[in-house]
N, C-alpha and C positions, 0 to 999 in steps of 0.2 A: 177473505170471501165471506166470513161470518157476519161482517158488518156492512156488506154492500147495500143492503136495504136501508141503511141509515145515512147513506151518502147524500149530502145536499151541496151541490157545487157552488151556488151563489154564496152560501154561508162559508164553505171551505175556502173559497177564493176571495172572500170579502177584503182581506188586507191588500190584495193586489189589483182588484178591479171592482167597479160598482156591480150590483146584482144584475141590472138590466143588460150590461155588457156581456156578462157571463151567460145569461139566458139567451141572448141573441146569438152569440157565437156557437153555443151548444146546439141551438135549434138549427142553424145552418149546417153544423157538422152532422147531425142526425139526418137531416134532409138529404145532404150529399151522400151519406152512406146508403140511404134508401134508393136514391137515384142510381148510384153505382150498382146496387144489387139488381135494380130493374134492368139496367143495360146488360148485365150478365144473363139474366133470365131470357131477355129478348133474343139472345144468340140461339137458344134452343127452342123457345116457345114464343115467337114474336106476338106481341099484343095480348098475351094471356093474362087476365086479371090485372088490368092497368092500375087499379087503386090498391091492390092487395098489399104491396110492400110499403105502403105509407103507414099502415097500422103499427108495425114495430118501431118505426122512426118516431111517431107521435108518442107512443107509450114510453119509450126510453127517455125522450126529452122531458116528458111530464114527470116521470118518477125521479129523475136526478137533477132537474133544474126547474121544477115547479110547473104549474099549469100554464103560465105565460109562455114558457119556452115550448111546451107541447102544442099550444095554439099556433105559434109562429111556424113550427115544423109542419103542422097540418096544412096551414095556408100555403107554404112553399111546395109541399108535395102535391097538393091539389092543383095549383097553378101549373106545375110542371106536367102533370098528367093531362090536364085539359089542353095545354098548348102543344105538347110534343107527341102525345100518344093517341089522342082521339081525333079521327078524321073529321073534317079536313085539318091536316097538320099545320102547325105554325100559325095558328089563328085563335083568337079569343072569342070569335063569333059563335053564336049558338050552333051546337052540333046536331046530331040526329034527334028525332023526337023522344027517344027513350033515354037520352043522356041527361036531360034536365032532371027528371025524377030520380034517376040513379045518383046524380050528384047530390041531390037533397038527402037521400038516404045515407050517403057516405058522410055528409056533414053531420047528420044526427048521430051516426055511429061514432064519429070523432068526438062530439060533445059528450056522449055517454062515456067514452073511453077516458076523456080528460077528467070527468067527474069521479070515476072510479079510481083512477090513478092518484088524484089529489086526495081523495078520502083515505086510500091506503097509505099514502105518504104521511099524512097527518097522524094516522093511527100509529105508524111506526115511530114517529117523533114523540108522541105521547108515551108510548111504551118505553122508549129509550130514556126519556126524562124520568119516568117512574123508576126504571132500573138504576139510573145514576143516583137518584135520591136514596134508594134502598142501600146501594153500595156505600154512599157517604155516611148513612146512619150506621151501617155495619162497621165501617172503618173507625167511626167515632167510638162505638161500643168497644171494639178491639183495643183502641188506644187507651180507653179508660180501664178496661180489664188488665191490659199490660201494665199500666201504672200501678194498679192495686196489687198485682202479683209481685212487682218489683219491691213495693213497700213491704209486703209480707216476707219476702226473702230477706230484705234488709233487717226487719225486726227479728226474725229467727236467728240470723247470723249475729246480731248484736247481743241477743240473750245468751247464745252459746259462748261468745267471746267473753262476756261478763262472768259467766259461770266458770270458764276456763281460768280466768285471772284469779278468781277467788279460790279455786282448787289448788293453786300453787304449782308444784313441779312433779306431782306424783302420777300414778297410773290414771287417776280420774282426769287430770288435766290433759294427758295424752289422748284419752278417749274422746274428750270434748273437742280437742283440736282436730281429731280425725273427722268427727261429725261435722264440725265447722267447715272443713275442706270439702266434704261431700256436698253440703248445702251450697257452698259457693260455686262448685262445679256445675250443679243443676241450674243455679241462677245465671251463670255465665252462658250456658246453652240457651236459656230462655231469652237472654238479651239479643242473641243472634237470630231469633226467629223472624224478625221483620227488618233485618239489616243485610247488606251485602248483595251478592249476585244471586243468591238462592231464592227460590220461590217462597211465598208466604207458607209458613208451616214447616219449612226446611231450614237446615243449618249448613252454612259453608264451613266444612271441616278444617280447611287450611287456617282460616282466621281463628276459628274456635280453639283449635289445638295449640296454636301459637300463643294465644292469650292465656290459655290454661297453663302452659309450660312457664310463661312469664310469672304468673301468680304463684305457682309452685316453687319456682326458683327464689322468688322474693321471700316466701314463707319458710322454706327449708334450708336454703343455702346462703344465709346472710353473710357468713364469713368468707365466702368465695373459695373455700378449700375444695368443695365438690361442685362440679359444674354440670349444668343441664343443657344439652343441645337438642334442638327440635327441628324437624323437617316434615312437611305435610303437603300432599297434592290436593288440589281443589276437588271437592266432591260435595254435592248437595244431598244430604241425607235427612230423613225424617227426624223430627224432634226427639222421639223416644229412643231411636237408635243412637243419635248423637249424644244424648244424655248418658246412655249406657256406656258408650265408648269413652266419653270423658271421665266417667267414674272409674273405668278400668285403668285409664292413664293415671288418675289420681292415686288409686290404690297401689299400682305397681311402682310408681315413682316414690311414693311415700315409703313403701316397704324397702325399696332399694336404698333410699337415703338412711333408713334406720338400721338396716341389717346387713347390707352388702359389703360394707367396707371395714367392719370391725373396728380395730384401733387405728386403722390407716387414716392419715390426715388429709390425703388427697384422693380424688377419684373423679370419674366422669360417668354420666348417665345420658343415653341417647334415646330419643323418641322419634319414631318415623311412622308416618301414615302414608301408604303408597298404593297405587292401583296395581292390580294383578289380574291375570286372565280370570274372568268370571266374578270379580268382586274387588275387595280391598284387603290390605294386610296392615295391622298395627304391630309395631315392634318396639319393645322397651328393653334396652340392653345396658348393662353396666360392666365396668372392668374391675369389679370387686373380687373378693376371695372365693366366690362361688358357694354353692350349697353343699352340705355334707353328702357323701356318697349315697345314692339311692333316693335322696330327698325329692327330686323332681317327679319321681314315680309314686311316691307315697300319697296316701289319701290326705288332702288338706284338712286341717282341723281348726286353724285359726279363723277368726271372724273375717279378717281381710281376705284370706284365700277363698273362703266361702262366698264372700261378696263378689270377688272377681269372677268366679265360676257362674254365679247367678247373672251378673251383668253380661257376661259373654253369651249366655243362652238368650237373654233378652235382645241382644244385638245380632242374633243369628250367626254366631261365630264359634270357632273351635280353638282351644288353647294348646300350644306346644311349647314346652320349656326345655332348654338346653343349658347345662351348667357345668363349669369346670374351673380349673385354677385361674383361668384368665377372665372369669366373670360369668354372668348369667344373661341369657337371651330368652325373653318371653315373646312369642309370636301369636297373634290372634288373627286367624284367617276368617274374613267376613264374607258372607254370600252377597252377590250383586243384587 
């Protein structure tokens, strides 16, 4: 309904019929609708306002099929009224002495209506063309901006990777690897802003989380001893929330890969993003050795844990951790 004023039937139906055919058929359709309305009115008020119902028929024809269609609809409704409604009926001969001037006034009114309708239609088309031009410029700007942001992410990731390789295998290398993973998680969310079924500015979480898990699996579990399984429902979330959730996944999976299994050679980590009443739930679970007694309730002091809490607040979520001998489950309940 928002674009009904932009409808141009001859243009819309141009692949199927010439413009004059569309205009003629639409004029007959509008005139027929006016005549049918006239017949209904005559049931309750015979002969009242014989020319009145011609106005909407002419206006609709002119607005949606141009002034030529409106002029034909005006001619058809005038001929019908003159022949069928004005006494003597069924005759094109001159009617009463007042009908001639009245007909002239009606014709002038129709001409004015056609001029106004055509002016309005052309103004709407000009406004539509200007809007489309501005949208095209905006899309071009966004595409250029997106390209530059991707290049910047690539540059930062390349620098971090270069520094990580130079640092060797110590704590510095691990810190740089963690920073690199966080940057890549943000970059991955950015890539989804203009892709998929989500609206612009939103991220489809199912695709995003599956890609994130695939990247983490490739980076952390190259030997295949520890597996990472991922399941996610489709949900369109804003960029900022998606980035925060992605960073939570990145931190939890990385922490589990480093600390959950100790000396064990095999293990499994599961990531689930699912709908729940009133919002969504993110679950990261492992079948590792679990945390020491009381650890889930202690105040987190590590950088990774502090980041997880901060990202959860940004995503409007609350964290709940359960740990035992069969593994650890971290659930983040997110508001809708």
